[in-house]
C-alpha positions as CSV (number, residue, x, y, z in Angstrom):
1,M,0.1,0.0,0.0
2,Q,1.4,3.2,-1.1
3,Q,1.6,6.4,1.3
4,Q,-0.2,9.5,0.3
5,S,1.9,12.7,0.2
6,S,-0.1,15.6,1.5
7,E,0.5,19.1,1.2
8,A,2.4,19.7,4.0
9,D,4.6,17.1,3.2
10,I,5.5,18.7,-0.2
11,L,5.8,22.3,1.6
12,E,7.8,20.3,4.2
13,Y,10.3,19.2,1.5
14,F,10.5,22.0,-0.3
15,K,11.7,23.9,2.9
16,S,14.1,21.4,4.1
17,S,16.0,21.6,0.8
18,G,17.8,24.9,2.0
19,D,18.1,27.5,-0.7
20,L,18.0,24.9,-3.4
21,Y,14.1,25.7,-4.4
22,T,13.8,29.1,-2.4
23,T,11.8,30.5,-4.9
24,E,10.0,27.2,-5.6
25,T,8.9,27.1,-2.1
26,E,7.8,31.2,-2.2
27,V,5.3,29.9,-5.2
28,L,4.1,26.8,-3.7
29,G,3.1,28.5,-0.6
30,A,1.5,31.5,-2.6
31,T,-0.4,28.6,-4.6
32,I,-1.4,26.7,-1.4
33,R,-2.5,30.1,0.8
34,E,-4.5,30.9,-2.6
35,I,-6.4,27.4,-2.5
36,T,-6.9,27.6,0.9
37,A,-8.6,30.6,0.8
38,A,-10.8,29.7,-2.4
39,K,-11.6,26.5,-1.3
40,G,-11.0,26.0,2.0
41,H,-8.5,22.8,1.9
42,V,-6.2,21.8,-0.2
43,T,-5.2,18.9,-2.1
44,N,-2.1,17.6,-4.2
45,K,-4.7,17.9,-7.4
46,A,-5.5,21.1,-6.7
47,I,-2.1,22.3,-6.5
48,I,-0.9,20.9,-9.2
49,L,-4.3,22.1,-11.2
50,H,-3.4,25.6,-9.8
51,L,0.3,25.6,-11.2
52,L,-0.8,24.5,-14.7
53,A,-3.1,27.3,-15.0
54,A,-0.6,29.7,-13.4
55,L,2.0,28.2,-16.1
56,E,-0.3,28.5,-19.1
57,S,-1.5,31.8,-18.7
58,S,1.7,33.4,-17.8
59,E,3.6,35.0,-20.9
60,D,7.3,35.7,-18.6
61,V,9.3,32.8,-19.4
62,L,11.3,33.5,-16.1
63,Q,8.0,32.8,-14.5
64,Q,7.2,29.9,-16.2
65,D,10.2,28.2,-15.8
66,I,9.8,28.7,-12.0
67,L,6.3,27.3,-12.4
68,R,7.5,24.6,-14.7
69,S,10.5,23.4,-12.2
70,T,7.4,24.2,-9.3
71,L,5.3,21.7,-10.9
72,E,7.7,18.9,-11.8
73,L,8.8,18.8,-8.3
74,V,5.2,18.7,-6.7
75,V,4.1,15.8,-9.5
76,G,7.8,14.3,-8.5
77,R,6.7,13.9,-5.0
78,T,2.8,12.8,-5.5
79,P,2.0,9.1,-5.4
80,D,0.3,7.8,-8.4
81,D,-3.5,7.1,-7.9
82,S,-3.6,3.2,-7.4
83,D,-7.1,2.9,-8.7
84,I,-6.1,4.3,-12.4
């Protein structure tokens, strides 16, 4: 049985990485705050969808790189759905 990573686990992973993911940690924190304000709770799926929407709407190449990096890290830390 695979253990589910929560958004808190993902954020903690980012924070524990030191300066390596400083910008990505800031983006993830802002994403979690925005989702919490809008929906009251956060899921890994909501984080991924929010980052995808931000990536698609951004025209700033640097911001796109940061969003893409954050998204890759979140997806890498999120276990696959066992029922798919």
